C-alpha positions in Angstrom: 28.0 26.4 -3.4 24.9 27.1 -2.7 23.5 27.4 -6.7 25.3 24.4 -6.9 23.5 22.5 -3.8 20.1 24.2 -4.7 20.3 22.4 -8.3 21.4 19.1 -7.1 19.5 18.3 -3.8 16.3 20.3 -5.4 16.7 17.2 -7.2 15.7 14.8 -4.2 12.5 16.9 -4.8 12.8 18.9 -4.5 0.7 27.9 4.0 0.4 26.3 7.1 -3.6 24.6 7.4 -6.5 25.1 10.4 -6.7 22.7 12.1 -10.0 21.8 11.8 -13.1 19.8 14.3 -13.8 17.5 11.8 -12.1 16.7 8.2 -13.3 18.4 5.4 -13.5 18.0 1.6 -12.6 21.3 -0.2 -14.0 21.6 -3.4 -11.7 21.2 -6.9 -9.9 23.8 -8.4 -9.8 23.7 -12.5 -8.0 20.1 -12.6 -6.4 20.0 -9.0 -7.9 17.2 -6.9 -10.3 17.6 -3.8 -9.3 17.5 -0.8 -9.0 16.5 3.1 -8.8 19.5 5.8 -6.0 18.0 8.7 -7.4 16.9 11.9 -4.9 17.6 14.2 -4.5 13.7 15.9 -2.3 11.2 16.6 -2.2 7.3 15.3 -3.6 4.9 15.5 -3.7 1.0 15.3 -6.0 -0.4 12.2 -6.0 -4.0 10.5 -3.0 -4.1 8.1 -2.8 -6.6 5.9 0.4 -4.9 4.2 3.4 -3.3 4.2 5.1 -1.2 1.4 6.7 2.4 0.9 7.0 4.7 -2.2 9.2 7.5 -2.5 10.3 10.5 -4.8 14.2 10.7 -4.8 15.6 11.5 -1.4 12.5 9.9 -0.5 12.8 6.9 -3.2 16.4 6.4 -1.6 14.5 6.4 1.5 12.5 4.0 0.3 14.7 1.5 -0.5 16.6 1.6 2.8 13.2 0.8 4.6 12.5 -1.9 2.3 15.8 -3.7 2.5 16.3 -2.6 6.2 13.0 -4.2 6.8 12.4 -6.9 3.6 10.6 -9.5 6.0 8.2 -6.6 7.1 8.0 -4.4 3.9 6.4 -6.1 0.9 7.0 -3.8 -1.9 9.0 -1.0 -3.1 8.1 2.7 -5.6 10.4 4.6 -6.8 10.6 7.9 -8.9 14.2 9.4 -9.4 16.4 7.4 -7.5 19.5 4.8 -6.9 20.6 1.6 -5.2 20.9 0.8 -1.8 22.9 2.4 -0.1 24.6 4.6 -3.4 26.2 7.3 -0.5 28.4 5.2 1.0 27.8 8.0 3.9 29.7 10.4 1.7 27.9 13.8 0.9 30.0 14.5 -2.6 29.4 10.2 -3.7 25.8 11.3 -2.7 25.6 14.6 -5.0 28.9 12.9 -8.3 28.2 9.0 -7.5 24.5 8.8 -7.1 23.4 11.6 -8.6 25.2 13.2 -11.6 27.3 9.5 -12.2 30.6 12.1 -13.1 31.9 9.0 -10.2 31.4 5.6 -10.3 28.1 4.1 -8.1 30.2 1.0 -7.1 27.2 -1.2 -7.2 29.2 -4.9 -7.0 30.2 -3.1 -3.5 26.6 -1.9 -2.8 25.7 -5.6 -3.1 28.1 -6.7 -1.3 27.7 -4.7 1.6 23.9 -5.6 2.0 24.5 -9.3 2.1 27.4 -8.7 4.9 24.9 -6.7 6.7 22.9 -9.3 6.6 25.1 -11.5 7.2 25.8 -9.0 10.3 21.7 -9.1 11.0 22.1 -5.3 10.7 19.5 -5.7 8.3 17.0 -8.8 7.8 18.2 -11.5 5.7 18.6 -10.0 2.2 16.7 -12.9 0.8 13.6 -11.7 1.7 13.9 -9.5 -0.6 13.2 -12.4 -3.5 10.2 -12.5 -5.3 9.7 -8.6 -3.9 7.7 -5.7 -6.0 9.9 -3.0 -6.6 8.4 -0.2 -9.8 11.3 1.8 -10.9 10.4 5.1 -12.4 13.1 7.8 -14.2 12.0 10.2 -16.0 13.6 10.6 -19.9 14.3 14.6 -18.8 15.7 14.0 -15.7 19.1 15.3 -16.1 19.5 15.2 -11.9 19.2 11.8 -11.4 21.8 10.2 -14.5 19.8 7.0 -16.1 22.3 4.6 -15.5 22.2 5.3 -12.0 18.2 4.6 -12.2 18.8 1.4 -14.1 22.0 0.1 -11.0 18.9 1.0 -8.5 16.6 -1.8 -10.8 19.8 -3.5 -10.9 20.6 -4.1 -7.5 16.9 -5.2 -6.5 17.2 -7.6 -9.4 20.7 -8.9 -8.2 19.0 -10.2 -5.1 15.5 -11.4 -6.7 13.0 -8.5 -6.3 10.8 -8.8 -9.1 11.0 -5.4 -10.7 9.3 -3.3 -13.6 11.0 -0.8 -14.8 9.5 2.5 -16.6 10.8 4.9 -18.7 8.9 8.7 -18.1 8.3 9.7 -21.8 9.9 13.5 -21.4 9.2 14.0 -17.2 11.7 15.7 -15.2 13.0 14.6 -11.4 9.5 15.3 -9.6 7.0 13.0 -8.0 4.7 12.2 -11.8 0.8 12.4 -10.8 -2.3 13.3 -12.5 -2.7 16.0 -10.4 0.8 17.9 -10.8 1.0 21.4 -11.1 4.3 21.8 -12.9 4.3 20.3 -16.9 5.8 17.8 -17.7 9.3 18.2 -18.1 10.2 20.4 -14.8 12.9 19.5 -12.8 11.4 22.3 -9.8 9.3 23.1 -6.7 7.0 21.4 -6.3 8.6 19.2 -7.5 5.3 17.7 -8.9 4.5 17.4 -13.1 1.6 16.6 -15.0 2.6 13.8 -18.1 -1.1 13.1 -19.0 -0.1 9.9 -17.6 -1.4 8.0 -14.3 2.1 6.5 -12.9 -0.1 6.0 -9.7 -2.5 3.6 -10.9 0.7 1.4 -12.5 2.6 2.2 -9.3 0.1 0.3 -7.3 -1.0 -2.6 -9.4 2.8 -3.4 -9.3 2.8 -3.5 -5.7 -0.7 -4.7 -5.1 -1.1 -6.9 -8.1 -4.9 -5.2 -8.7 -6.6 -1.8 -8.3 -10.0 -0.2 -8.6 -10.1 3.4 -10.5 -9.3 6.4 -8.0 -12.2 7.8 -6.4 -11.9 11.1 -8.2 -14.4 13.2 -6.6 -15.1 13.9 -2.6 -12.5 11.9 -0.8 -13.9 10.4 2.3 -11.7 9.4 4.9 -9.7 11.7 6.9 -6.5 12.9 6.9 -4.2 13.4 10.5 -2.4 15.9 11.0 -0.2 14.3 14.0 2.6 15.3 16.2 6.1 13.7 15.3 7.4 13.9 18.3 5.6 11.2 19.2 7.3 8.9 17.0 10.8 10.2 16.7 13.6 8.6 17.7 14.9 9.9 21.2 11.4 11.8 21.5 12.7 14.8 19.3 11.8 14.8 15.2 13.6 18.8 15.1 16.4 16.9 15.6 16.5 14.2 13.2 15.8 16.5 10.7 11.8 15.2 10.9 9.1 17.8 10.7 6.8 18.8 14.2 3.9 17.6 11.3 3.8 14.3 10.1 0.5 13.4 8.4 -2.0 10.1 7.9 -4.7 9.4 5.3 -7.2 6.7 6.5 -10.1 5.4 4.0 -13.7 5.3 5.6 -13.5 1.5 5.3 -10.0 1.3 7.0 -11.6 3.3 9.9 -14.4 1.2 10.2 -12.6 -2.0 11.0 -11.9 -2.9 7.2 -8.7 -4.8 6.2 -6.9 -2.3 4.9 -2.6 -2.0 3.4 -0.5 0.4 4.1 1.1 2.7 1.9 4.4 4.8 3.6 4.9 7.8 0.5 8.1 9.8 1.2 8.2 13.4 -0.7 11.8 14.6 -1.9 14.0 17.4 -1.0 11.8 20.7 -0.8 9.2 18.8 -1.3 8.5 18.4 2.5 5.6 20.1 5.0 7.6 22.9 5.8 8.5 23.6 2.4 5.5 23.3 0.1 3.0 22.4 3.1 0.1 20.1 2.0 1.2 20.1 -1.9 2.6 16.4 -1.5 0.1 14.9 0.5 -2.7 17.0 -1.6 -1.4 15.9 -5.1 0.2 12.7 -5.2 -2.5 10.8 -6.4 -2.5 8.3 -3.6 -5.3 9.3 -1.8 -7.6 9.4 -4.6 -6.9 5.6 -4.9 -6.4 4.8 -1.3 -10.7 5.6 -1.1 -10.8 3.3 -3.1 -9.0 0.3 -2.5 -8.7 -0.2 1.2 -5.5 1.9 1.6 -4.1 3.8 4.2 -0.6 6.0 3.0 1.1 7.3 5.9 2.8 10.6 4.8 6.6 11.2 7.7 7.8 14.8 6.7 11.6 15.6 6.9 12.2 19.2 7.0 16.0 21.0 6.9 19.6 20.9 9.3 22.4 22.4 9.6 23.8 19.7 7.1 20.6 19.4 5.8 19.4 22.9 4.5 16.7 21.4 1.3 15.1 19.0 3.9 15.6 16.0 2.7 15.6 12.7 3.7 19.0 11.0 5.0 20.7 8.8 2.6 24.5 10.1 2.4 24.4 10.2 6.7 24.2 13.6 6.6 23.1 13.6 10.9 26.2 12.3 11.7 25.9 8.2 12.2 27.2 6.0 10.2 23.7 3.5 10.8 21.8 5.5 8.5 20.8 2.8 6.1 20.1 -0.2 8.4 18.0 -1.1 11.5 18.7 1.2 14.1 18.7 3.7 11.6 17.1 7.4 13.9 14.6 8.2 10.8 14.3 4.8 9.5 13.1 3.8 13.4 11.2 6.8 13.8 9.5 5.3 10.7 8.7 1.6 11.7 7.5 3.2 14.9 5.1 5.2 13.0 4.3 1.9 11.0 4.1 0.4 14.6 1.3 3.0 15.5 -1.2 2.6 12.7 -1.2 -1.6 13.2 1.7 -2.4 10.6 
């Protein structure tokens, strides 16, 4: 059973860093990015003009939950390797066999009806707010963890509600966040789920979300990476009780710290890809800080961790915390992330 879960939940992607008094830029290794050493601190407010979400696998499903629950506040979504909103329907078996391998149907029509009904109840923002929102959906051609049909239904869900959807097939890509700084070959599905396919999907996803982007900073970064205590923002005051790590991260470019109006991207790792599993690999190599530096973009990196019903450190997209409200307003992880968004000024 453990082997089955390892194969399927390392799906969802799936070193401690010393605290520095001031941020320092680490020299780029061959083929790697310049990185900034984290500075211990808390989240502070900035001039935020818009909030966006992006994620991979379980982080992709969580990004979808955030977008639907708070569609009046979140302006667009990008996902690697994930399917439609509420796909698991509060059921771990459906998550594995319906929303990953697609052995079971994923009941797209029911999911669309649920979202409409919950909107009428006021459990989520008005579903009409999704109309016109940019949504970027990526599925690797070698991704056997999330079936192509599930990813296709994810795109169909957004289109059903009028979102402007861009669907991308990553030629040769396995189940991973694809980045020029990936340490795995393109077709790999394995830790740390950061694959190099010789492409730059971050340019494309940020263009889809923001409209246009300047070239990434490929030299030393100029901003600050804050390592903050997630307990301070966790619903109920304990990140660990919500299968969230003690530490989260936020990258703030120098321009945003100086008072420029900036946008905020919430970037959500997948299973076995959080800080407690692979350190800052996702933060350092997702190729988001490089674009943030040149595009007045703050990047928030919330962190999930392992728990009794969540041995691979996934985000809760099937109800493992035991509450049925996980995909709507009031869901513990959703509210914790939105509290971090609020603290940053979003």
